[in-house]
C-alpha positions in Angstrom: 0.0 -0.1 -0.2 2.9 2.2 0.7 4.5 1.7 -2.4 1.3 2.3 -4.1 1.0 5.7 -2.5 4.5 6.6 -3.0 4.0 6.0 -6.9 0.9 8.1 -7.0 2.8 10.8 -5.2 5.6 10.8 -7.7 3.4 10.6 -10.7 1.4 13.8 -9.2 4.9 15.5 -8.7 5.9 14.6 -12.2 2.4 15.8 -13.6 3.0 19.1 -11.6 6.6 19.5 -12.6 5.5 19.3 -16.4 2.8 21.8 -16.3 3.1 24.5 -19.0 4.4 27.8 -17.7 4.0 31.6 -18.7 6.8 34.1 -19.6 6.9 37.5 -20.1 8.9 39.1 -22.7 9.9 42.6 -22.7 12.5 45.1 -22.3 14.8 45.4 -18.8 13.1 48.7 -18.2 9.7 47.3 -17.6 9.2 45.7 -14.4 8.5 42.0 -14.1 9.8 40.8 -17.5 11.3 37.2 -17.5 13.2 37.6 -20.7 14.5 40.8 -22.8 13.7 38.9 -26.1 12.3 35.9 -27.7 15.9 34.6 -28.4 16.7 34.9 -24.7 13.7 32.9 -23.8 14.6 30.1 -26.3 18.4 30.0 -24.8 16.9 29.7 -21.3 16.6 26.0 -20.1 13.5 27.1 -18.0 11.5 27.5 -21.2 10.0 24.2 -22.0 7.6 22.6 -24.7 4.0 23.8 -24.2 5.0 27.1 -22.6 3.5 30.6 -23.5 5.4 33.7 -24.3 3.5 37.0 -23.6 5.0 40.0 -25.4 4.8 43.1 -23.3 3.3 46.2 -25.3 6.8 48.1 -25.1 8.4 44.9 -26.5 10.2 46.3 -29.9 12.8 44.1 -31.7 14.5 44.7 -34.7 16.9 41.5 -34.5 16.3 38.3 -36.0 14.3 36.1 -33.6 14.5 32.2 -33.6 11.8 30.0 -32.2 13.4 26.8 -31.4 11.0 25.3 -29.0 7.4 24.4 -29.3 5.7 27.3 -27.6 2.8 29.8 -28.2 3.7 33.7 -28.4 1.1 36.0 -27.8 1.4 39.7 -28.6 -0.9 42.6 -28.1 -2.4 42.9 -31.5 -2.4 45.4 -34.3 -6.1 47.4 -33.6 -5.5 51.1 -34.3 -8.7 52.4 -32.9 -7.1 54.0 -30.2 -3.7 55.1 -32.1 -3.0 58.0 -29.6 -2.9 55.9 -26.6 -1.9 52.2 -27.9 1.3 51.0 -28.0 1.8 47.2 -29.3 4.8 44.8 -29.5 6.3 44.4 -32.8 8.9 42.5 -34.3 10.8 44.5 -37.5 13.4 41.7 -37.9 12.5 38.4 -39.2 10.7 35.7 -37.0 11.9 32.1 -37.9 9.7 29.4 -36.7 12.4 26.5 -36.6 10.3 24.2 -34.3 7.4 22.2 -35.0 3.7 23.1 -33.6 4.5 26.8 -32.9 1.8 29.0 -32.6 2.0 33.0 -32.9 -1.0 35.2 -32.2 -1.8 38.6 -32.4 1.7 40.0 -32.9 2.7 42.8 -35.3 5.3 41.3 -37.7 7.3 42.2 -40.6 8.7 38.8 -42.2 7.9 35.2 -41.0 9.8 32.1 -42.2 8.4 28.5 -41.7 11.2 25.9 -41.4 9.1 23.0 -40.0 5.8 21.7 -39.8 2.1 22.8 -38.4 3.0 25.9 -37.4 0.4 28.8 -36.9 0.2 32.1 -37.6 -3.1 33.7 -36.3 -4.9 37.4 -35.9 -1.1 38.8 -36.7 -0.4 41.7 -38.9 2.4 41.1 -41.4 4.2 44.1 -43.0 6.1 42.3 -45.7 6.1 38.5 -46.5 5.3 35.0 -45.1 7.5 32.3 -46.9 8.5 28.7 -46.3 12.2 28.7 -45.8 13.0 24.9 -45.9 12.5 22.4 -48.7 11.5 19.7 -46.3 8.8 21.7 -44.2 5.2 20.1 -44.1 1.9 21.8 -43.7 2.0 25.2 -42.0 -1.3 27.5 -41.3 -2.1 31.1 -41.8 -5.3 32.2 -40.2 -7.0 35.4 -39.9 -4.3 37.5 -40.5 -3.9 41.0 -42.2 -0.7 40.8 -44.9 0.7 43.7 -46.7 3.0 41.6 -49.0 3.4 38.1 -50.1 2.9 34.3 -49.4 5.6 32.1 -50.8 6.5 28.3 -51.0 10.0 27.6 -51.0 10.9 27.8 -54.7 9.4 27.7 -57.9 11.1 24.2 -58.3 10.4 23.0 -54.6 6.7 23.6 -53.7 5.3 23.8 -50.1 1.9 23.0 -48.5 0.3 26.1 -46.7 -3.4 26.2 -45.0 -4.2 29.8 -46.0 -7.8 30.8 -44.4 -9.8 34.2 -43.6 -6.8 36.5 -44.2 -6.8 40.0 -45.9 -3.6 39.8 -48.2 -3.0 43.2 -50.1 -0.3 44.0 -52.5 0.9 47.5 -53.7 4.3 46.2 -55.4 4.6 44.4 -58.9 4.9 41.2 -57.3 3.1 37.9 -57.5 1.1 37.6 -54.1 0.7 33.8 -53.4 2.9 31.2 -55.4 5.0 27.7 -55.4 2.4 25.8 -53.5 1.2 22.4 -53.8 -1.6 20.2 -52.0 -2.5 23.6 -50.2 -5.9 25.0 -49.0 -6.7 28.7 -50.0 -10.0 29.4 -48.5 -12.2 32.4 -47.6 -9.6 35.1 -48.2 -9.5 38.3 -49.7 -6.5 38.8 -52.1 -6.4 42.4 -53.6 -3.3 43.7 -55.8 -3.4 47.1 -56.5 -0.1 47.4 -58.4 -0.7 49.9 -61.4 2.4 48.9 -63.4 1.2 47.3 -66.7 4.8 46.2 -67.8 5.4 43.3 -65.7 4.2 40.1 -67.1 4.6 38.1 -64.1 2.2 40.1 -61.8 -0.4 37.5 -60.6 -2.4 37.1 -57.3 -2.0 33.3 -57.7 0.9 31.7 -59.5 2.6 28.6 -59.7 0.4 26.5 -57.7 -0.7 23.0 -58.2 -3.2 20.3 -56.6 -4.7 23.0 -54.3 -8.1 23.9 -53.5 -9.1 27.6 -53.8 -12.6 28.3 -52.7 -14.7 31.0 -51.6 -12.1 33.7 -52.1 -12.2 37.5 -53.5 -9.2 37.6 -55.7 -8.8 40.9 -57.6 -6.2 42.4 -59.9 -7.7 46.1 -59.4 -5.8 47.4 -62.4 -6.3 44.4 -64.6 -4.3 44.3 -68.1 -3.3 41.8 -70.5 -0.3 40.6 -68.5 -1.5 41.6 -64.9 -3.8 38.7 -63.9 -5.7 37.5 -60.8 -4.6 34.0 -61.8 -1.9 32.8 -64.1 -2.6 30.5 -67.2 -0.7 27.8 -65.7 -3.0 27.7 -62.9 -6.2 28.0 -65.0 -5.1 25.2 -67.2 -5.4 23.0 -64.7 -2.6 21.0 -62.3 -4.7 19.5 -60.2 -6.4 22.6 -58.8 -9.9 23.2 -57.8 -11.4 26.8 -58.3 -14.7 27.1 -57.2 -17.3 30.1 -55.6 -14.6 32.8 -55.9 -15.0 36.2 -57.1 -12.5 37.1 -59.5 -11.4 40.0 -61.6 -11.0 38.5 -65.2 -14.0 38.7 -67.5 -13.3 35.3 -69.0 -15.2 32.7 -67.1 -15.2 29.8 -69.4 -14.3 26.5 -68.2 -15.1 27.8 -64.3 -18.7 28.0 -63.9 -18.8 27.9 -60.2 -17.1 31.3 -59.9 -17.9 34.8 -60.7 -15.8 36.9 -63.2 -15.3 40.5 -64.1 -14.8 42.3 -60.9 -11.3 44.1 -61.6 -11.6 47.4 -60.1 -14.8 46.8 -58.5 -13.7 47.5 -54.7 -16.3 49.9 -53.9 -19.0 47.5 -55.3 -17.8 44.6 -53.2 -16.5 46.3 -49.9 -17.6 49.0 -47.7 -14.2 50.6 -48.5 -14.0 52.6 -45.2 -12.1 51.9 -42.0 -8.6 50.5 -40.9 -7.2 47.0 -42.1 -9.8 44.2 -42.7 -12.5 46.4 -41.8 -12.0 48.2 -45.1 -12.7 44.7 -46.6 -16.3 44.0 -45.0 -18.6 43.2 -47.7 -20.8 46.1 -49.1 -24.6 45.7 -48.7 -25.1 44.6 -52.2 -21.9 42.7 -52.6 -21.9 39.9 -55.0 -19.7 38.1 -52.6 -22.8 37.8 -50.1 -24.2 34.5 -49.7 -22.0 32.9 -52.5 -19.8 30.6 -50.7 -19.9 26.9 -50.9 -21.8 26.7 -47.4 -24.1 29.2 -48.6 -22.4 32.0 -46.3 -20.2 35.1 -47.4 -17.2 34.8 -49.7 -14.1 36.6 -48.5 -12.1 37.1 -45.1 -14.9 37.4 -43.1 -17.0 34.2 -43.6 -15.7 30.7 -42.9 -14.2 29.2 -40.1 -11.7 31.9 -38.9 -13.4 35.1 -39.7 -10.9 37.9 -39.9 -11.3 40.2 -36.9 -11.5 43.9 -36.8 -8.5 44.0 -34.8 -5.8 41.5 -33.9 -6.0 41.5 -30.2 -5.9 38.2 -28.2 -9.3 36.8 -28.0 -11.0 36.9 -24.6 -8.2 38.6 -22.8 -8.8 41.8 -21.3 -7.0 45.1 -22.0 -7.1 48.7 -21.3 -8.3 50.6 -24.4 -7.9 54.1 -22.7 -6.5 55.3 -19.5 -6.8 59.0 -18.3 -5.1 60.2 -15.6 -5.8 63.7 -14.0 -3.4 66.4 -13.9 -3.9 67.3 -10.4 -5.4 65.8 -7.3 -9.1 66.3 -5.9 -9.7 66.5 -2.4 -6.2 64.5 -1.8 -7.0 61.9 -4.7 -5.8 61.6 -8.2 -8.6 61.1 -10.6 -8.1 57.9 -13.0 -10.2 57.0 -15.6 -9.8 53.4 -16.9 -11.5 51.5 -19.8 -11.4 47.8 -20.3 -12.3 45.8 -23.3 -12.1 42.2 -24.3 -12.0 41.3 -28.2 -14.6 38.6 -28.4 -14.6 38.0 -32.4 
């Protein structure tokens, strides 16, 4: 009996010892921080698989950060509703996801690189590119993000797998937005290319993609021309792709009866076209994308399973939306007004 009790006690102690922990990442000048950078947390023996790294709002890092352990990284979002007061965590250097099953939520990012499998980028703002950087990387996931730039597989000859759902992906440069993918999912995204240069014959929204399901998206080359297209000819000609229930800019819809064509330049007809970030791409009252999805819902980044949020703040975590401190005391007390909100979408 004593041996059994000892065994149970040891098992309980082991369970407690392996419970995931949370760590705070921020500048040394902020009280209560555990590490000054993500790199420092990765180098510490204290940080283990399954732990969570919370980024402080004052954490700004322009150096390359390497995530080498299976952790969850949670930032402070990118919502600009309170631009005068809000300060958000931001990484202007590359974020390299070199472990499996890493989750990154609600972080302002510049470049993100996948090196391994089953990593998830969710509710983030990406100011440049998301790219697979290893030829052996497996499926990775991009959900509910606002991306101003491109999403790319490893290379033109070595394709990658990506699960891309409910993102607003906006491009202003003469570059191909999404390319070099195989056996992937591109569903319920709003993909808009605003490039006005007609002289680049390689400027497509989708390019070099095969065996991929492309459904329920709005894919627009706003300034369409003969060379600049929403989807390239190779994609259209087959290569095992499924193209269904999308809104596209090209007027030639032959061979793709379950898609709507001819919406290039129709931004104001499809979207409300007001507000910041993903709010701009909410559907207008009479948008052709309403009710057109395969499940009877709406096409674009706000429909589907991972609806793009109005702001990228972490879900269900309270935050200070506004704090006002009086300039002088009243009856010996300093007046303080605090507004706390929770993002529930």
